Every structure is written in structure tokens, then in C-alpha cells.
C-alpha positions as CSV (number, residue, x, y, z in Angstrom):
1,X,0.0,0.0,-0.2
2,X,1.2,3.5,-0.8
3,X,1.0,6.3,1.5
4,X,1.5,8.9,-1.2
5,X,-1.5,10.9,-2.8
6,X,-2.4,9.0,-6.1
7,X,-3.8,10.5,-9.1
8,X,-7.5,10.5,-9.5
9,X,-8.7,8.5,-12.3
10,X,-11.8,9.7,-14.3
11,X,-13.8,7.7,-16.8
12,X,-17.4,6.9,-18.0
13,X,-19.6,4.0,-16.6
14,X,-21.5,2.4,-19.1
15,X,-24.9,0.9,-17.9
16,X,-27.4,0.3,-20.6
17,X,-30.8,2.2,-20.5
18,X,-32.2,-1.4,-21.2
19,X,-30.5,-3.0,-18.3
20,X,-33.1,-5.6,-16.7
21,X,-32.8,-3.9,-13.2
22,X,-34.7,-0.8,-14.6
23,X,-37.8,-3.0,-15.4
24,X,-38.6,-4.2,-11.9
25,X,-37.4,-1.2,-9.8
26,X,-40.1,1.1,-10.2
27,X,-41.9,0.2,-13.4
28,X,-43.6,3.4,-14.0
29,X,-40.3,5.6,-12.6
30,X,-37.4,3.3,-13.5
31,X,-34.3,3.8,-11.2
32,X,-31.2,1.9,-11.2
33,X,-30.7,-0.1,-8.1
34,X,-27.9,0.9,-5.7
35,X,-26.4,-2.7,-6.0
36,X,-25.8,-2.3,-9.8
37,X,-24.1,0.8,-9.5
38,X,-21.6,-0.4,-6.7
39,X,-21.0,-3.7,-8.7
40,X,-20.1,-1.7,-11.9
41,X,-17.8,0.6,-9.8
42,X,-16.4,-2.1,-8.0
43,X,-15.4,-4.1,-11.4
44,X,-14.0,-0.9,-12.8
45,X,-11.7,-0.1,-10.0
46,X,-10.6,-3.6,-9.5
47,X,-9.7,-3.7,-13.2
48,X,-7.9,-0.3,-12.9
49,X,-5.9,-1.4,-10.0
50,X,-5.3,-5.1,-10.4
51,X,-7.2,-5.8,-7.0
52,X,-8.6,-8.9,-5.8
53,X,-11.8,-7.5,-4.2
54,X,-12.1,-10.6,-1.8
55,X,-9.3,-8.6,0.0
56,X,-11.2,-5.3,0.2
57,X,-14.5,-4.1,1.6
58,X,-16.9,-1.2,1.3
59,X,-16.1,0.8,4.4
60,X,-18.9,3.3,3.6
61,X,-21.2,4.2,0.7
62,X,-23.8,7.0,0.5
63,X,-26.5,7.0,-2.3
64,X,-27.2,10.9,-2.8
65,X,-29.1,11.0,-6.1
66,X,-31.0,8.8,-8.4
67,X,-29.8,7.0,-11.8
68,X,-32.6,6.9,-14.5
69,X,-32.1,5.0,-17.7
70,X,-30.0,7.0,-20.2
71,X,-28.2,9.1,-17.4
72,X,-24.7,9.8,-18.4
73,X,-22.6,8.4,-15.4
74,X,-19.0,8.7,-14.6
75,X,-16.6,7.2,-12.0
76,X,-14.0,8.9,-10.2
77,X,-11.5,7.1,-8.0
78,X,-7.9,7.4,-6.8
79,X,-5.3,4.6,-6.2
80,X,-4.9,3.1,-2.8
81,X,-3.8,5.4,-0.2
82,X,-3.2,4.1,3.7
83,X,-5.3,1.2,2.8
84,X,-8.5,3.0,1.2
85,X,-9.6,3.9,-2.2
86,X,-12.6,6.8,-2.3
87,X,-14.8,6.8,-5.3
88,X,-17.6,8.8,-6.5
89,X,-20.1,8.1,-9.1
90,X,-21.6,11.2,-11.0
91,X,-24.6,11.7,-13.0
92,X,-23.7,14.6,-15.2
93,X,-22.6,17.1,-12.8
94,X,-24.4,15.7,-9.6
95,X,-22.9,13.5,-7.1
96,X,-25.2,10.2,-7.1
97,X,-22.6,7.7,-4.9
98,X,-19.8,8.2,-3.0
99,X,-17.9,5.7,-0.8
100,X,-14.5,4.2,0.2
101,X,-13.3,0.7,0.0
102,X,-10.9,-0.5,2.7
103,X,-8.1,-3.0,2.5
104,X,-9.0,-6.0,4.5
105,X,-6.4,-8.8,4.5
106,X,-7.8,-12.1,3.9
107,X,-8.7,-14.0,7.1
108,X,-8.7,-17.8,7.6
109,X,-12.3,-19.0,7.1
110,X,-13.4,-20.6,10.4
111,X,-15.4,-23.2,8.9
112,X,-12.5,-24.4,7.1
113,X,-10.3,-25.0,10.2
114,X,-9.7,-28.4,11.7
115,X,-10.3,-28.5,15.4
116,X,-7.4,-30.1,17.6
């Protein structure tokens, strides 16, 4: 992990206006579920930094605005700094989601341990 400030990465997030989640998440007023947004953001962050997401967890996430079909989305995130990655998802110039990923070293699964 680096303790130096990392450059912020900016890029578009592509979620089709035809995504099936829109159909059932309020049929007359479609809104993209937060889980879909977080999944897309985590995939992009993991790819950009070569992360194994099994060693990271969402320390915080705030949903600040809704995402409707056809909204232009962008993702901003930095590199790991002191074991954390901050990210923001924007809809045009509005902040829709903000959050922090924290590094969590892999722990031994207690279900897999043998007892003495």
C-alpha cells in the first residue's frame, strides 16, 4: 500500500438504459438499484488497480441521487492510499454515490479450520 497521494482516475460508466434492473425497480419510474451501481464501480476499480476484491470491503457508501435510464455516468477514484480507495459516481455534474473501499487482509475461514 502506498501512503503517497495517488492520481484520481476519471472515466465513463456504461450501464445500458435497457438494463433489466430498470424494469422491475419501479416500473412507472425506473431507477437503477444501488447494488448495480456499486457492482459496476467495484468492477472498474478492481480492473484499474489489479485488485482482488475478496481482500477489500466497502467501508462506507452513500447514495445521494438517483440514476435513471439513459443518464450519463462517470466514475472517479484514486489509487490505494493508506489502505483505502475513495470513489464517486456522478450523473452529469451531480454526485450520485460516494464511498470508500478499505483493504481487509484475507482471514482464515473458521468453517475450514480443523479442530485439535
